[in-house]
N, CA, C, O and the ligand as a Tripos MOL2 file, in Angstrom:
@<TRIPOS>MOLECULE
protein
  253   251    64     0     0
PROTEIN
NO_CHARGES

@<TRIPOS>ATOM
      1 N         -14.5140  -39.2760  -68.7450 N.3       1 MET1
      2 CA        -14.7810  -40.7210  -68.7670 C.3       1 MET1
      3 C         -15.5580  -41.1120  -67.5190 C.2       1 MET1
      4 O         -15.1200  -40.8150  -66.4070 O.2       1 MET1
      5 N         -16.6670  -41.7500  -67.6710 N.am      2 PRO2
      6 CA        -17.4830  -42.0760  -66.4920 C.3       2 PRO2
      7 C         -16.8560  -43.1660  -65.6350 C.2       2 PRO2
      8 O         -16.0980  -44.0100  -66.1130 O.2       2 PRO2
      9 N         -17.1890  -43.1210  -64.3880 N.am      3 THR3
     10 CA        -16.7120  -44.1290  -63.4450 C.3       3 THR3
     11 C         -17.8520  -45.0770  -63.1030 C.2       3 THR3
     12 O         -18.9620  -44.6590  -62.7710 O.2       3 THR3
     13 N         -17.5460  -46.3450  -63.1930 N.am      4 TYR4
     14 CA        -18.5550  -47.3470  -62.8910 C.3       4 TYR4
     15 C         -18.1200  -48.1350  -61.6660 C.2       4 TYR4
     16 O         -16.9320  -48.3280  -61.4090 O.2       4 TYR4
     17 N         -19.1090  -48.5780  -60.9300 N.am      5 GLU5
     18 CA        -18.8260  -49.4010  -59.7620 C.3       5 GLU5
     19 C         -19.1610  -50.8390  -60.0870 C.2       5 GLU5
     20 O         -20.1930  -51.1480  -60.6820 O.2       5 GLU5
     21 N         -18.2720  -51.6870  -59.6860 N.am      6 TYR6
     22 CA        -18.4710  -53.1090  -59.9070 C.3       6 TYR6
     23 C         -18.3690  -53.8430  -58.5850 C.2       6 TYR6
     24 O         -17.7220  -53.3880  -57.6420 O.2       6 TYR6
     25 N         -19.0160  -54.9720  -58.5470 N.am      7 LYS7
     26 CA        -18.8660  -55.8550  -57.4090 C.3       7 LYS7
     27 C         -18.4720  -57.2250  -57.9260 C.2       7 LYS7
     28 O         -19.0770  -57.7610  -58.8540 O.2       7 LYS7
     29 N         -17.4510  -57.7710  -57.3050 N.am      8 CYS8
     30 CA        -17.0070  -59.1000  -57.6700 C.3       8 CYS8
     31 C         -17.8480  -60.1250  -56.9370 C.2       8 CYS8
     32 O         -17.9870  -60.0810  -55.7150 O.2       8 CYS8
     33 N         -18.4020  -61.0410  -57.6960 N.am      9 LYS9
     34 CA        -19.2380  -62.0640  -57.0710 C.3       9 LYS9
     35 C         -18.4100  -63.1420  -56.3950 C.2       9 LYS9
     36 O         -18.9190  -63.9170  -55.5860 O.2       9 LYS9
     37 N         -17.1520  -63.1830  -56.7270 N.am     10 ASP10
     38 CA        -16.3000  -64.2190  -56.1500 C.3      10 ASP10
     39 C         -15.7810  -63.8160  -54.7780 C.2      10 ASP10
     40 O         -15.8520  -64.5890  -53.8220 O.2      10 ASP10
     41 N         -15.2570  -62.5940  -54.6920 N.am     11 CYS11
     42 CA        -14.6570  -62.1830  -53.4160 C.3      11 CYS11
     43 C         -15.3940  -60.9990  -52.7970 C.2      11 CYS11
     44 O         -14.9530  -60.4460  -51.7890 O.2      11 CYS11
     45 N         -16.5130  -60.6110  -53.4000 N.am     12 SER12
     46 CA        -17.3660  -59.5560  -52.8580 C.3      12 SER12
     47 C         -16.6800  -58.2100  -52.7650 C.2      12 SER12
     48 O         -17.1030  -57.3390  -52.0060 O.2      12 SER12
     49 N         -15.6340  -58.0430  -53.5280 N.am     13 LEU13
     50 CA        -14.9500  -56.7640  -53.5480 C.3      13 LEU13
     51 C         -15.7300  -55.7830  -54.4110 C.2      13 LEU13
     52 O         -16.1710  -56.1050  -55.5140 O.2      13 LEU13
     53 N         -15.8840  -54.6020  -53.8880 N.am     14 ILE14
     54 CA        -16.5230  -53.5460  -54.6600 C.3      14 ILE14
     55 C         -15.4430  -52.5670  -55.0890 C.2      14 ILE14
     56 O         -14.6880  -52.0550  -54.2620 O.2      14 ILE14
     57 N         -15.3810  -52.3170  -56.3570 N.am     15 PHE15
     58 CA        -14.3550  -51.4320  -56.8740 C.3      15 PHE15
     59 C         -14.9610  -50.5630  -57.9550 C.2      15 PHE15
     60 O         -15.9690  -50.8970  -58.5790 O.2      15 PHE15
     61 N         -14.3150  -49.4570  -58.1450 N.am     16 SER16
     62 CA        -14.7740  -48.5420  -59.1840 C.3      16 SER16
     63 C         -13.7360  -48.4840  -60.2890 C.2      16 SER16
     64 O         -12.5360  -48.6520  -60.0720 O.2      16 SER16
     65 N         -14.2440  -48.2430  -61.4610 N.am     17 LEU17
     66 CA        -13.3980  -48.3270  -62.6350 C.3      17 LEU17
     67 C         -13.8100  -47.2310  -63.5950 C.2      17 LEU17
     68 O         -14.9940  -47.0070  -63.8510 O.2      17 LEU17
     69 N         -12.8180  -46.5680  -64.1090 N.am     18 GLN18
     70 CA        -13.1070  -45.5910  -65.1540 C.3      18 GLN18
     71 C         -13.0670  -46.2840  -66.4940 C.2      18 GLN18
     72 O         -12.0550  -46.8670  -66.8830 O.2      18 GLN18
     73 N         -14.1650  -46.2120  -67.1810 N.am     19 GLN19
     74 CA        -14.2480  -46.8810  -68.4670 C.3      19 GLN19
     75 C         -14.9620  -45.9890  -69.4610 C.2      19 GLN19
     76 O         -15.8540  -45.2230  -69.0970 O.2      19 GLN19
     77 N         -14.5700  -46.0910  -70.6980 N.am     20 PRO20
     78 CA        -15.4120  -45.4840  -71.7240 C.3      20 PRO20
     79 C         -16.7300  -46.2310  -71.8120 C.2      20 PRO20
     80 O         -16.8300  -47.3800  -71.3820 O.2      20 PRO20
     81 N         -17.7130  -45.5960  -72.3550 N.am     21 ILE21
     82 CA        -19.0580  -46.1610  -72.3260 C.3      21 ILE21
     83 C         -19.1160  -47.5130  -73.0380 C.2      21 ILE21
     84 O         -19.8190  -48.4260  -72.6040 O.2      21 ILE21
     85 N         -18.3820  -47.6250  -74.1130 N.am     22 TRP22
     86 CA        -18.4520  -48.8800  -74.8630 C.3      22 TRP22
     87 C         -17.8620  -50.0400  -74.0770 C.2      22 TRP22
     88 O         -18.2320  -51.1920  -74.3050 O.2      22 TRP22
     89 N         -16.9420  -49.7520  -73.1460 N.am     23 ALA23
     90 CA        -16.2400  -50.8190  -72.4470 C.3      23 ALA23
     91 C         -17.0790  -51.4340  -71.3480 C.2      23 ALA23
     92 O         -16.8060  -52.5480  -70.9010 O.2      23 ALA23
     93 N         -18.0920  -50.7200  -70.9140 N.am     24 ARG24
     94 CA        -18.8720  -51.2590  -69.7930 C.3      24 ARG24
     95 C         -19.6060  -52.5290  -70.2020 C.2      24 ARG24
     96 O         -19.9470  -53.3590  -69.3590 O.2      24 ARG24
     97 N         -19.8430  -52.6710  -71.4880 N.am     25 LEU25
     98 CA        -20.5340  -53.8630  -71.9470 C.3      25 LEU25
     99 C         -19.6770  -55.1030  -71.7820 C.2      25 LEU25
    100 O         -20.1780  -56.2270  -71.7420 O.2      25 LEU25
    101 N         -18.4120  -54.8830  -71.6900 N.am     26 LYS26
    102 CA        -17.5070  -56.0150  -71.5960 C.3      26 LYS26
    103 C         -17.2660  -56.4410  -70.1580 C.2      26 LYS26
    104 O         -16.6130  -57.4520  -69.9020 O.2      26 LYS26
    105 N         -17.7880  -55.6740  -69.2330 N.am     27 GLY27
    106 CA        -17.5810  -56.0230  -67.8530 C.3      27 GLY27
    107 C         -16.2310  -55.5500  -67.3570 C.2      27 GLY27
    108 O         -15.5700  -54.7270  -67.9910 O.2      27 GLY27
    109 N         -15.8410  -56.0730  -66.2360 N.am     28 ALA28
    110 CA        -14.6050  -55.6400  -65.6290 C.3      28 ALA28
    111 C         -13.9120  -56.8260  -64.9810 C.2      28 ALA28
    112 O         -14.5270  -57.8400  -64.6530 O.2      28 ALA28
    113 N         -12.6310  -56.6590  -64.8150 N.am     29 THR29
    114 CA        -11.8630  -57.6830  -64.1230 C.3      29 THR29
    115 C         -11.6370  -57.2470  -62.6880 C.2      29 THR29
    116 O         -11.2260  -56.1170  -62.4230 O.2      29 THR29
    117 N         -11.9070  -58.1420  -61.7840 N.am     30 CYS30
    118 CA        -11.7350  -57.8280  -60.3760 C.3      30 CYS30
    119 C         -10.2630  -57.6130  -60.0590 C.2      30 CYS30
    120 O          -9.4270  -58.4600  -60.3740 O.2      30 CYS30
    121 N          -9.9430  -56.4840  -59.4370 N.am     31 PRO31
    122 CA         -8.5510  -56.2420  -59.0750 C.3      31 PRO31
    123 C          -8.1090  -57.0670  -57.8680 C.2      31 PRO31
    124 O          -6.9160  -57.1680  -57.5840 O.2      31 PRO31
    125 N          -9.0640  -57.6500  -57.1660 N.am     32 GLY32
    126 CA         -8.7200  -58.4270  -55.9930 C.3      32 GLY32
    127 C          -8.3020  -59.8420  -56.3380 C.2      32 GLY32
    128 O          -7.2430  -60.3150  -55.9250 O.2      32 GLY32
    129 N          -9.1560  -60.5100  -57.1040 N.am     33 CYS33
    130 CA         -8.8900  -61.9180  -57.3920 C.3      33 CYS33
    131 C          -8.6500  -62.1570  -58.8780 C.2      33 CYS33
    132 O          -8.3160  -63.2680  -59.2900 O.2      33 CYS33
    133 N          -8.8210  -61.1100  -59.6790 N.am     34 GLY34
    134 CA         -8.5690  -61.2610  -61.1040 C.3      34 GLY34
    135 C          -9.6750  -61.9590  -61.8480 C.2      34 GLY34
    136 O          -9.5220  -62.3050  -63.0200 O.2      34 GLY34
    137 N         -10.7980  -62.1710  -61.1730 N.am     35 GLY35
    138 CA        -11.9010  -62.8950  -61.8030 C.3      35 GLY35
    139 C         -12.7340  -61.9900  -62.6920 C.2      35 GLY35
    140 O         -12.7070  -60.7650  -62.5750 O.2      35 GLY35
    141 N         -13.4590  -62.6160  -63.5650 N.am     36 GLN36
    142 CA        -14.3340  -61.8810  -64.4690 C.3      36 GLN36
    143 C         -15.7790  -61.9260  -63.9900 C.2      36 GLN36
    144 O         -16.6790  -61.4050  -64.6490 O.2      36 GLN36
    145 N         -15.9850  -62.5350  -62.8700 N.am     37 ASN37
    146 CA        -17.3440  -62.7140  -62.3730 C.3      37 ASN37
    147 C         -17.7940  -61.4720  -61.6080 C.2      37 ASN37
    148 O         -18.0070  -61.5040  -60.3960 O.2      37 ASN37
    149 N         -17.9280  -60.3920  -62.3460 N.am     38 THR38
    150 CA        -18.2720  -59.1230  -61.7200 C.3      38 THR38
    151 C         -19.5930  -58.6310  -62.2720 C.2      38 THR38
    152 O         -19.9920  -58.9630  -63.3880 O.2      38 THR38
    153 N         -20.2470  -57.8450  -61.4700 N.am     39 GLU39
    154 CA        -21.4760  -57.2210  -61.9350 C.3      39 GLU39
    155 C         -21.3830  -55.7230  -61.6880 C.2      39 GLU39
    156 O         -20.7900  -55.2690  -60.7100 O.2      39 GLU39
    157 N         -21.9720  -54.9850  -62.5830 N.am     40 ARG40
    158 CA        -21.9210  -53.5460  -62.4510 C.3      40 ARG40
    159 C         -23.0220  -53.0860  -61.5130 C.2      40 ARG40
    160 O         -24.1670  -53.5290  -61.6030 O.2      40 ARG40
    161 N         -22.6580  -52.2070  -60.6310 N.am     41 LEU41
    162 CA        -23.6350  -51.6610  -59.7080 C.3      41 LEU41
    163 C         -24.1990  -50.3790  -60.2910 C.2      41 LEU41
    164 O         -23.5170  -49.6300  -60.9900 O.2      41 LEU41
    165 N         -25.4370  -50.1590  -59.9860 N.am     42 ILE42
    166 CA        -26.0420  -48.9020  -60.3930 C.3      42 ILE42
    167 C         -25.5610  -47.8310  -59.4280 C.2      42 ILE42
    168 O         -25.8830  -47.8600  -58.2400 O.2      42 ILE42
    169 N         -24.8110  -46.9170  -59.9330 N.am     43 SER43
    170 CA        -24.2720  -45.8810  -59.0720 C.3      43 SER43
    171 C         -25.3960  -44.9490  -58.6470 C.2      43 SER43
    172 O         -26.1050  -44.3690  -59.4690 O.2      43 SER43
    173 N         -25.5260  -44.8330  -57.3780 N.am     44 ARG44
    174 CA        -26.5640  -43.9620  -56.8400 C.3      44 ARG44
    175 C         -25.9420  -42.6390  -56.4500 C.2      44 ARG44
    176 O         -24.9970  -42.5890  -55.6630 O.2      44 ARG44
    177 N         -26.4600  -41.6090  -56.9860 N.am     45 PHE45
    178 CA        -25.9570  -40.2970  -56.6350 C.3      45 PHE45
    179 C         -27.0910  -39.5230  -55.9890 C.2      45 PHE45
    180 O         -28.2400  -39.5920  -56.4250 O.2      45 PHE45
    181 N         -26.7580  -38.8060  -54.9730 N.am     46 THR46
    182 CA        -27.7830  -38.0980  -54.2140 C.3      46 THR46
    183 C         -28.2810  -36.9110  -55.0280 C.2      46 THR46
    184 O         -27.5770  -35.9250  -55.2460 O.2      46 THR46
    185 N         -29.4810  -37.0480  -55.4490 N.am     47 SER47
    186 CA        -30.1350  -35.9410  -56.1250 C.3      47 SER47
    187 C         -31.3510  -35.5500  -55.2990 C.2      47 SER47
    188 O         -31.5810  -36.0850  -54.2150 O.2      47 SER47
    189 N         -32.0960  -34.6450  -55.8100 N.am     48 LYS48
    190 CA        -33.2890  -34.2420  -55.0890 C.3      48 LYS48
    191 C         -34.2360  -35.4290  -54.9910 C.2      48 LYS48
    192 O         -34.6750  -35.9830  -55.9990 O.2      48 LYS48
    193 N         -34.5320  -35.7960  -53.7830 N.am     49 SER49
    194 CA        -35.3480  -36.9720  -53.5800 C.3      49 SER49
    195 C         -36.8070  -36.6770  -53.8660 C.2      49 SER49
    196 O         -37.3910  -35.7410  -53.3190 O.2      49 SER49
    197 N         -37.3720  -37.4740  -54.7160 N.am     50 ASP50
    198 CA        -38.7920  -37.3090  -54.9910 C.3      50 ASP50
    199 C         -39.6300  -38.0450  -53.9610 C.2      50 ASP50
    200 O         -40.8270  -37.7900  -53.8280 O.2      50 ASP50
    201 N         -39.0100  -38.9420  -53.2450 N.am     51 ASP51
    202 CA        -39.7730  -39.7710  -52.3360 C.3      51 ASP51
    203 C         -40.2000  -39.0180  -51.0880 C.2      51 ASP51
    204 O         -41.2970  -39.2280  -50.5700 O.2      51 ASP51
    205 N         -39.3370  -38.1520  -50.6130 N.am     52 SER52
    206 CA        -39.6410  -37.4730  -49.3650 C.3      52 SER52
    207 C         -40.5720  -36.2970  -49.5950 C.2      52 SER52
    208 O         -41.1330  -35.7460  -48.6480 O.2      52 SER52
    209 N         -40.7320  -35.9210  -50.8250 N.am     53 CYS53
    210 CA        -41.5940  -34.7860  -51.1270 C.3      53 CYS53
    211 C         -42.7580  -35.2310  -51.9920 C.2      53 CYS53
    212 O         -42.6830  -36.2320  -52.7040 O.2      53 CYS53
    213 N         -43.7810  -34.5010  -51.9160 N.am     54 GLY54
    214 CA        -44.8870  -34.7400  -52.8180 C.3      54 GLY54
    215 C         -45.8210  -35.8320  -52.3560 C.2      54 GLY54
    216 O         -46.7860  -36.1520  -53.0510 O.2      54 GLY54
    217 N         -45.5580  -36.4130  -51.1970 N.am     55 HIS55
    218 CA        -46.4560  -37.4260  -50.6860 C.3      55 HIS55
    219 C         -47.2140  -36.8770  -49.4770 C.2      55 HIS55
    220 O         -46.6830  -36.0540  -48.7310 O.2      55 HIS55
    221 N         -48.4100  -37.3160  -49.2910 N.am     56 GLY56
    222 CA        -49.1800  -36.9300  -48.1380 C.3      56 GLY56
    223 C         -49.8900  -35.6000  -48.2870 C.2      56 GLY56
    224 O         -50.7850  -35.2900  -47.5020 O.2      56 GLY56
    225 N         -49.5220  -34.8300  -49.2480 N.am     57 GLY57
    226 CA        -50.2180  -33.5740  -49.4930 C.3      57 GLY57
    227 C         -50.0720  -32.5650  -48.3740 C.2      57 GLY57
    228 O         -50.9960  -31.7990  -48.1020 O.2      57 GLY57
    229 N         -48.9170  -32.5560  -47.7210 N.am     58 SER58
    230 CA        -48.7080  -31.5830  -46.6680 C.3      58 SER58
    231 C         -48.6200  -30.1760  -47.2550 C.2      58 SER58
    232 O         -48.2700  -29.9750  -48.4180 O.2      58 SER58
    233 N         -48.9430  -29.2460  -46.4240 N.am     59 SER59
    234 CA        -48.9800  -27.8710  -46.9260 C.3      59 SER59
    235 C         -47.5850  -27.2640  -46.9260 C.2      59 SER59
    236 O         -46.7610  -27.5680  -46.0620 O.2      59 SER59
    237 N         -47.3420  -26.4400  -47.8610 N.am     60 GLY60
    238 CA        -46.0790  -25.7080  -47.9000 C.3      60 GLY60
    239 C         -45.0730  -26.3310  -48.8240 C.2      60 GLY60
    240 O         -44.8430  -27.5390  -48.7700 O.2      60 GLY60
    241 N         -44.4830  -25.5480  -49.6530 N.am     61 PRO61
    242 CA        -43.4080  -26.0480  -50.5270 C.3      61 PRO61
    243 C         -42.0800  -26.0650  -49.8020 C.2      61 PRO61
    244 O         -41.3060  -25.1120  -49.8870 O.2      61 PRO61
    245 N         -41.8150  -27.1450  -49.0900 N.am     62 PHE62
    246 CA        -40.5900  -27.2150  -48.3100 C.3      62 PHE62
    247 C         -39.4270  -27.7850  -49.1100 C.2      62 PHE62
    248 O         -38.2930  -27.7960  -48.6320 O.2      62 PHE62
    249 N         -39.6880  -28.2420  -50.2830 N.am     63 CYS63
    250 CA        -38.6400  -28.9090  -51.0390 C.3      63 CYS63
    251 C         -38.1400  -28.0060  -52.1650 C.2      63 CYS63
    252 O         -37.2490  -28.3970  -52.9190 O.2      63 CYS63
    253 ZN        -12.7780  -60.7800  -56.9190 Zn       64 ZN64
@<TRIPOS>BOND
     1     1     2 1
     2     2     3 1
     3     3     4 2
     4     3     5 am
     5     5     6 1
     6     6     7 1
     7     7     8 2
     8     7     9 am
     9     9    10 1
    10    10    11 1
    11    11    12 2
    12    11    13 am
    13    13    14 1
    14    14    15 1
    15    15    16 2
    16    15    17 am
    17    17    18 1
    18    18    19 1
    19    19    20 2
    20    19    21 am
    21    21    22 1
    22    22    23 1
    23    23    24 2
    24    23    25 am
    25    25    26 1
    26    26    27 1
    27    27    28 2
    28    27    29 am
    29    29    30 1
    30    30    31 1
    31    31    32 2
    32    31    33 am
    33    33    34 1
    34    34    35 1
    35    35    36 2
    36    35    37 am
    37    37    38 1
    38    38    39 1
    39    39    40 2
    40    39    41 am
    41    41    42 1
    42    42    43 1
    43    43    44 2
    44    43    45 am
    45    45    46 1
    46    46    47 1
    47    47    48 2
    48    47    49 am
    49    49    50 1
    50    50    51 1
    51    51    52 2
    52    51    53 am
    53    53    54 1
    54    54    55 1
    55    55    56 2
    56    55    57 am
    57    57    58 1
    58    58    59 1
    59    59    60 2
    60    59    61 am
    61    61    62 1
    62    62    63 1
    63    63    64 2
    64    63    65 am
    65    65    66 1
    66    66    67 1
    67    67    68 2
    68    67    69 am
    69    69    70 1
    70    70    71 1
    71    71    72 2
    72    71    73 am
    73    73    74 1
    74    74    75 1
    75    75    76 2
    76    75    77 am
    77    77    78 1
    78    78    79 1
    79    79    80 2
    80    79    81 am
    81    81    82 1
    82    82    83 1
    83    83    84 2
    84    83    85 am
    85    85    86 1
    86    86    87 1
    87    87    88 2
    88    87    89 am
    89    89    90 1
    90    90    91 1
    91    91    92 2
    92    91    93 am
    93    93    94 1
    94    94    95 1
    95    95    96 2
    96    95    97 am
    97    97    98 1
    98    98    99 1
    99    99   100 2
   100    99   101 am
   101   101   102 1
   102   102   103 1
   103   103   104 2
   104   103   105 am
   105   105   106 1
   106   106   107 1
   107   107   108 2
   108   107   109 am
   109   109   110 1
   110   110   111 1
   111   111   112 2
   112   111   113 am
   113   113   114 1
   114   114   115 1
   115   115   116 2
   116   115   117 am
   117   117   118 1
   118   118   119 1
   119   119   120 2
   120   119   121 am
   121   121   122 1
   122   122   123 1
   123   123   124 2
   124   123   125 am
   125   125   126 1
   126   126   127 1
   127   127   128 2
   128   127   129 am
   129   129   130 1
   130   130   131 1
   131   131   132 2
   132   131   133 am
   133   133   134 1
   134   134   135 1
   135   135   136 2
   136   135   137 am
   137   137   138 1
   138   138   139 1
   139   139   140 2
   140   139   141 am
   141   141   142 1
   142   142   143 1
   143   143   144 2
   144   143   145 am
   145   145   146 1
   146   146   147 1
   147   147   148 2
   148   147   149 am
   149   149   150 1
   150   150   151 1
   151   151   152 2
   152   151   153 am
   153   153   154 1
   154   154   155 1
   155   155   156 2
   156   155   157 am
   157   157   158 1
   158   158   159 1
   159   159   160 2
   160   159   161 am
   161   161   162 1
   162   162   163 1
   163   163   164 2
   164   163   165 am
   165   165   166 1
   166   166   167 1
   167   167   168 2
   168   167   169 am
   169   169   170 1
   170   170   171 1
   171   171   172 2
   172   171   173 am
   173   173   174 1
   174   174   175 1
   175   175   176 2
   176   175   177 am
   177   177   178 1
   178   178   179 1
   179   179   180 2
   180   179   181 am
   181   181   182 1
   182   182   183 1
   183   183   184 2
   184   183   185 am
   185   185   186 1
   186   186   187 1
   187   187   188 2
   188   187   189 am
   189   189   190 1
   190   190   191 1
   191   191   192 2
   192   191   193 am
   193   193   194 1
   194   194   195 1
   195   195   196 2
   196   195   197 am
   197   197   198 1
   198   198   199 1
   199   199   200 2
   200   199   201 am
   201   201   202 1
   202   202   203 1
   203   203   204 2
   204   203   205 am
   205   205   206 1
   206   206   207 1
   207   207   208 2
   208   207   209 am
   209   209   210 1
   210   210   211 1
   211   211   212 2
   212   211   213 am
   213   213   214 1
   214   214   215 1
   215   215   216 2
   216   215   217 am
   217   217   218 1
   218   218   219 1
   219   219   220 2
   220   219   221 am
   221   221   222 1
   222   222   223 1
   223   223   224 2
   224   223   225 am
   225   225   226 1
   226   226   227 1
   227   227   228 2
   228   227   229 am
   229   229   230 1
   230   230   231 1
   231   231   232 2
   232   231   233 am
   233   233   234 1
   234   234   235 1
   235   235   236 2
   236   235   237 am
   237   237   238 1
   238   238   239 1
   239   239   240 2
   240   239   241 am
   241   241   242 1
   242   242   243 1
   243   243   244 2
   244   243   245 am
   245   245   246 1
   246   246   247 1
   247   247   248 2
   248   247   249 am
   249   249   250 1
   250   250   251 1
   251   251   252 2
@<TRIPOS>SUBSTRUCTURE
     1 MET1         2 RESIDUE 1 A MET
     2 PRO2         6 RESIDUE 1 A PRO
     3 THR3        10 RESIDUE 1 A THR
     4 TYR4        14 RESIDUE 1 A TYR
     5 GLU5        18 RESIDUE 1 A GLU
     6 TYR6        22 RESIDUE 1 A TYR
     7 LYS7        26 RESIDUE 1 A LYS
     8 CYS8        30 RESIDUE 1 A CYS
     9 LYS9        34 RESIDUE 1 A LYS
    10 ASP10       38 RESIDUE 1 A ASP
    11 CYS11       42 RESIDUE 1 A CYS
    12 SER12       46 RESIDUE 1 A SER
    13 LEU13       50 RESIDUE 1 A LEU
    14 ILE14       54 RESIDUE 1 A ILE
    15 PHE15       58 RESIDUE 1 A PHE
    16 SER16       62 RESIDUE 1 A SER
    17 LEU17       66 RESIDUE 1 A LEU
    18 GLN18       70 RESIDUE 1 A GLN
    19 GLN19       74 RESIDUE 1 A GLN
    20 PRO20       78 RESIDUE 1 A PRO
    21 ILE21       82 RESIDUE 1 A ILE
    22 TRP22       86 RESIDUE 1 A TRP
    23 ALA23       90 RESIDUE 1 A ALA
    24 ARG24       94 RESIDUE 1 A ARG
    25 LEU25       98 RESIDUE 1 A LEU
    26 LYS26      102 RESIDUE 1 A LYS
    27 GLY27      106 RESIDUE 1 A GLY
    28 ALA28      110 RESIDUE 1 A ALA
    29 THR29      114 RESIDUE 1 A THR
    30 CYS30      118 RESIDUE 1 A CYS
    31 PRO31      122 RESIDUE 1 A PRO
    32 GLY32      126 RESIDUE 1 A GLY
    33 CYS33      130 RESIDUE 1 A CYS
    34 GLY34      134 RESIDUE 1 A GLY
    35 GLY35      138 RESIDUE 1 A GLY
    36 GLN36      142 RESIDUE 1 A GLN
    37 ASN37      146 RESIDUE 1 A ASN
    38 THR38      150 RESIDUE 1 A THR
    39 GLU39      154 RESIDUE 1 A GLU
    40 ARG40      158 RESIDUE 1 A ARG
    41 LEU41      162 RESIDUE 1 A LEU
    42 ILE42      166 RESIDUE 1 A ILE
    43 SER43      170 RESIDUE 1 A SER
    44 ARG44      174 RESIDUE 1 A ARG
    45 PHE45      178 RESIDUE 1 A PHE
    46 THR46      182 RESIDUE 1 A THR
    47 SER47      186 RESIDUE 1 A SER
    48 LYS48      190 RESIDUE 1 A LYS
    49 SER49      194 RESIDUE 1 A SER
    50 ASP50      198 RESIDUE 1 A ASP
    51 ASP51      202 RESIDUE 1 A ASP
    52 SER52      206 RESIDUE 1 A SER
    53 CYS53      210 RESIDUE 1 A CYS
    54 GLY54      214 RESIDUE 1 A GLY
    55 HIS55      218 RESIDUE 1 A HIS
    56 GLY56      222 RESIDUE 1 A GLY
    57 GLY57      226 RESIDUE 1 A GLY
    58 SER58      230 RESIDUE 1 A SER
    59 SER59      234 RESIDUE 1 A SER
    60 GLY60      238 RESIDUE 1 A GLY
    61 PRO61      242 RESIDUE 1 A PRO
    62 PHE62      246 RESIDUE 1 A PHE
    63 CYS63      250 RESIDUE 1 A CYS
    64 ZN64       253 GROUP 0 **** ****
């Protein structure tokens, strides 16, 4: 089951929630204040960065 990160717009609490994929459409309830005014954050996971490589045309495959 994937984990989603939410941020409460009311109390600015950031929390993560395990939800099935279908449930993310319904949003989440803030565990801090119980409000429904939450937004899902795009979870950023560190993958191979394309930004640091491939620019400038430097020599050598360092990535
Ligand atoms: Zn809240």
